[in-house]
A tleap script that builds the chain and sets N, CA, C and O, in Angstrom:
source leaprc.protein.ff14SB
mol = sequence {
  NMET SER THR ILE ILE ASP ARG VAL ARG ALA
  TYR LEU ARG SER PRO SER GLY ARG GLN THR
  MET ASP LYS ALA LYS ARG MET ALA ARG ASP
  PRO HIE ASN GLN GLN LYS ALA LYS SER PHE
  PHE GLU ARG PHE ARG SER ARG ARG CHIE
}
set mol.1.N position { -11.541 23.170 -7.442 }
set mol.1.CA position { -11.613 22.110 -6.448 }
set mol.1.C position { -10.723 20.951 -6.899 }
set mol.1.O position { -10.856 20.444 -8.013 }
set mol.2.N position { -9.827 20.549 -6.023 }
set mol.2.CA position { -8.918 19.467 -6.398 }
set mol.2.C position { -9.561 18.113 -6.128 }
set mol.2.O position { -10.328 17.935 -5.182 }
set mol.3.N position { -9.225 17.187 -6.978 }
set mol.3.CA position { -9.764 15.846 -6.813 }
set mol.3.C position { -8.958 15.102 -5.758 }
set mol.3.O position { -7.895 15.555 -5.336 }
set mol.4.N position { -9.465 13.987 -5.351 }
set mol.4.CA position { -8.769 13.173 -4.359 }
set mol.4.C position { -7.416 12.729 -4.904 }
set mol.4.O position { -6.421 12.711 -4.179 }
set mol.5.N position { -7.386 12.372 -6.178 }
set mol.5.CA position { -6.129 11.930 -6.791 }
set mol.5.C position { -5.087 13.042 -6.730 }
set mol.5.O position { -3.918 12.779 -6.446 }
set mol.6.N position { -5.495 14.274 -6.993 }
set mol.6.CA position { -4.560 15.399 -6.924 }
set mol.6.C position { -4.022 15.577 -5.511 }
set mol.6.O position { -2.841 15.871 -5.325 }
set mol.7.N position { -4.876 15.400 -4.525 }
set mol.7.CA position { -4.442 15.524 -3.133 }
set mol.7.C position { -3.459 14.423 -2.767 }
set mol.7.O position { -2.472 14.669 -2.074 }
set mol.8.N position { -3.728 13.210 -3.234 }
set mol.8.CA position { -2.820 12.096 -2.959 }
set mol.8.C position { -1.471 12.357 -3.617 }
set mol.8.O position { -0.429 12.147 -2.998 }
set mol.9.N position { -1.484 12.808 -4.855 }
set mol.9.CA position { -0.228 13.115 -5.553 }
set mol.9.C position { 0.562 14.186 -4.815 }
set mol.9.O position { 1.778 14.078 -4.664 }
set mol.10.N position { -0.132 15.216 -4.359 }
set mol.10.CA position { 0.546 16.287 -3.628 }
set mol.10.C position { 1.149 15.747 -2.334 }
set mol.10.O position { 2.268 16.113 -1.974 }
set mol.11.N position { 0.426 14.890 -1.638 }
set mol.11.CA position { 0.948 14.297 -0.407 }
set mol.11.C position { 2.182 13.451 -0.689 }
set mol.11.O position { 3.170 13.526 0.042 }
set mol.12.N position { 2.126 12.649 -1.743 }
set mol.12.CA position { 3.252 11.773 -2.046 }
set mol.12.C position { 4.497 12.552 -2.458 }
set mol.12.O position { 5.610 12.037 -2.349 }
set mol.13.N position { 4.325 13.774 -2.925 }
set mol.13.CA position { 5.472 14.618 -3.274 }
set mol.13.C position { 6.067 15.302 -2.044 }
set mol.13.O position { 7.197 15.788 -2.096 }
set mol.14.N position { 5.324 15.346 -0.945 }
set mol.14.CA position { 5.804 16.006 0.263 }
set mol.14.C position { 6.813 15.116 0.989 }
set mol.14.O position { 6.861 13.911 0.739 }
set mol.15.N position { 7.615 15.691 1.878 }
set mol.15.CA position { 8.592 14.874 2.617 }
set mol.15.C position { 7.943 13.753 3.430 }
set mol.15.O position { 8.452 12.632 3.449 }
set mol.16.N position { 6.841 14.038 4.090 }
set mol.16.CA position { 6.196 12.978 4.878 }
set mol.16.C position { 5.594 11.916 3.970 }
set mol.16.O position { 5.550 10.742 4.337 }
set mol.17.N position { 5.136 12.306 2.807 }
set mol.17.CA position { 4.617 11.336 1.846 }
set mol.17.C position { 5.707 10.431 1.318 }
set mol.17.O position { 5.490 9.235 1.119 }
set mol.18.N position { 6.886 11.004 1.088 }
set mol.18.CA position { 8.020 10.186 0.640 }
set mol.18.C position { 8.435 9.195 1.717 }
set mol.18.O position { 8.768 8.048 1.418 }
set mol.19.N position { 8.414 9.637 2.967 }
set mol.19.CA position { 8.746 8.733 4.070 }
set mol.19.C position { 7.744 7.592 4.146 }
set mol.19.O position { 8.121 6.440 4.364 }
set mol.20.N position { 6.472 7.911 3.967 }
set mol.20.CA position { 5.435 6.884 3.996 }
set mol.20.C position { 5.637 5.887 2.868 }
set mol.20.O position { 5.504 4.681 3.075 }
set mol.21.N position { 5.957 6.378 1.675 }
set mol.21.CA position { 6.195 5.479 0.543 }
set mol.21.C position { 7.410 4.594 0.786 }
set mol.21.O position { 7.377 3.401 0.483 }
set mol.22.N position { 8.476 5.162 1.328 }
set mol.22.CA position { 9.670 4.366 1.620 }
set mol.22.C position { 9.364 3.277 2.637 }
set mol.22.O position { 9.819 2.141 2.498 }
set mol.23.N position { 8.594 3.627 3.654 }
set mol.23.CA position { 8.223 2.638 4.674 }
set mol.23.C position { 7.374 1.530 4.055 }
set mol.23.O position { 7.579 0.354 4.355 }
set mol.24.N position { 6.431 1.893 3.203 }
set mol.24.CA position { 5.576 0.893 2.553 }
set mol.24.C position { 6.398 -0.020 1.648 }
set mol.24.O position { 6.155 -1.226 1.596 }
set mol.25.N position { 7.363 0.548 0.939 }
set mol.25.CA position { 8.212 -0.269 0.062 }
set mol.25.C position { 9.066 -1.237 0.869 }
set mol.25.O position { 9.238 -2.390 0.475 }
set mol.26.N position { 9.607 -0.769 2.009 }
set mol.26.CA position { 10.391 -1.658 2.870 }
set mol.26.C position { 9.523 -2.795 3.401 }
set mol.26.O position { 9.949 -3.950 3.427 }
set mol.27.N position { 8.314 -2.466 3.820 }
set mol.27.CA position { 7.413 -3.489 4.346 }
set mol.27.C position { 7.016 -4.477 3.254 }
set mol.27.O position { 6.850 -5.665 3.530 }
set mol.28.N position { 6.863 -4.009 2.035 }
set mol.28.CA position { 6.473 -4.885 0.926 }
set mol.28.C position { 7.587 -5.853 0.560 }
set mol.28.O position { 7.315 -6.943 0.055 }
set mol.29.N position { 8.828 -5.479 0.802 }
set mol.29.CA position { 9.950 -6.371 0.501 }
set mol.29.C position { 10.136 -7.457 1.559 }
set mol.29.O position { 10.825 -8.445 1.304 }
set mol.30.N position { 9.540 -7.295 2.733 }
set mol.30.CA position { 9.695 -8.251 3.830 }
set mol.30.C position { 8.959 -9.551 3.498 }
set mol.30.O position { 7.755 -9.519 3.244 }
set mol.31.N position { 9.651 -10.687 3.494 }
set mol.31.CA position { 9.006 -11.964 3.146 }
set mol.31.C position { 7.835 -12.319 4.063 }
set mol.31.O position { 6.851 -12.907 3.614 }
set mol.32.N position { 7.938 -11.965 5.343 }
set mol.32.CA position { 6.839 -12.259 6.275 }
set mol.32.C position { 5.576 -11.499 5.866 }
set mol.32.O position { 4.482 -12.064 5.860 }
set mol.33.N position { 5.728 -10.233 5.528 }
set mol.33.CA position { 4.581 -9.435 5.101 }
set mol.33.C position { 4.038 -9.917 3.759 }
set mol.33.O position { 2.829 -9.878 3.530 }
set mol.34.N position { 4.915 -10.365 2.879 }
set mol.34.CA position { 4.457 -10.907 1.598 }
set mol.34.C position { 3.585 -12.133 1.825 }
set mol.34.O position { 2.557 -12.299 1.168 }
set mol.35.N position { 3.995 -12.995 2.758 }
set mol.35.CA position { 3.213 -14.190 3.051 }
set mol.35.C position { 1.866 -13.821 3.662 }
set mol.35.O position { 0.847 -14.429 3.331 }
set mol.36.N position { 1.854 -12.828 4.553 }
set mol.36.CA position { 0.599 -12.384 5.154 }
set mol.36.C position { -0.356 -11.852 4.087 }
set mol.36.O position { -1.550 -12.150 4.113 }
set mol.37.N position { 0.167 -11.070 3.157 }
set mol.37.CA position { -0.668 -10.519 2.090 }
set mol.37.C position { -1.181 -11.629 1.182 }
set mol.37.O position { -2.343 -11.619 0.776 }
set mol.38.N position { -0.320 -12.578 0.869 }
set mol.38.CA position { -0.721 -13.686 0.001 }
set mol.38.C position { -1.842 -14.495 0.646 }
set mol.38.O position { -2.817 -14.843 -0.021 }
set mol.39.N position { -1.712 -14.795 1.936 }
set mol.39.CA position { -2.756 -15.578 2.604 }
set mol.39.C position { -4.057 -14.786 2.705 }
set mol.39.O position { -5.142 -15.359 2.603 }
set mol.40.N position { -3.953 -13.470 2.906 }
set mol.40.CA position { -5.156 -12.641 2.952 }
set mol.40.C position { -5.898 -12.692 1.625 }
set mol.40.O position { -7.115 -12.875 1.598 }
set mol.41.N position { -5.171 -12.530 0.523 }
set mol.41.CA position { -5.813 -12.536 -0.786 }
set mol.41.C position { -6.360 -13.909 -1.145 }
set mol.41.O position { -7.383 -14.014 -1.821 }
set mol.42.N position { -5.688 -14.953 -0.700 }
set mol.42.CA position { -6.214 -16.301 -0.938 }
set mol.42.C position { -7.536 -16.495 -0.201 }
set mol.42.O position { -8.480 -17.061 -0.751 }
set mol.43.N position { -7.602 -16.023 1.050 }
set mol.43.CA position { -8.859 -16.122 1.801 }
set mol.43.C position { -9.943 -15.285 1.141 }
set mol.43.O position { -11.095 -15.711 1.061 }
set mol.44.N position { -9.587 -14.110 0.673 }
set mol.44.CA position { -10.555 -13.229 0.030 }
set mol.44.C position { -11.102 -13.872 -1.243 }
set mol.44.O position { -12.306 -13.830 -1.496 }
set mol.45.N position { -10.217 -14.464 -2.039 }
set mol.45.CA position { -10.642 -15.114 -3.277 }
set mol.45.C position { -11.513 -16.329 -2.999 }
set mol.45.O position { -12.472 -16.580 -3.728 }
set mol.46.N position { -11.195 -17.080 -1.962 }
set mol.46.CA position { -11.965 -18.291 -1.680 }
set mol.46.C position { -13.372 -17.950 -1.202 }
set mol.46.O position { -14.287 -18.748 -1.400 }
set mol.47.N position { -13.570 -16.814 -0.591 }
set mol.47.CA position { -14.899 -16.407 -0.128 }
set mol.47.C position { -15.796 -15.973 -1.278 }
set mol.47.O position { -17.019 -16.036 -1.161 }
set mol.48.N position { -15.224 -15.545 -2.360 }
set mol.48.CA position { -16.017 -15.042 -3.487 }
set mol.48.C position { -16.621 -16.162 -4.308 }
set mol.48.O position { -17.562 -15.921 -5.063 }
set mol.49.N position { -16.114 -17.375 -4.188 }
set mol.49.CA position { -16.611 -18.480 -5.011 }
set mol.49.C position { -17.760 -19.163 -4.378 }
set mol.49.O position { -18.298 -20.117 -4.941 }
savepdb mol mol.pdb
quit
């Protein structure tokens, strides 16, 4: 029985997994998305205190 991690690794090695990773990397480089992520994490951190 394969673990979830093994399944994820297998997916990321597949062509569609590579496309998904490339898309995620492009989105992560976008300054607008970086700002959205930063504000999300700031809100998340402020709720924990």
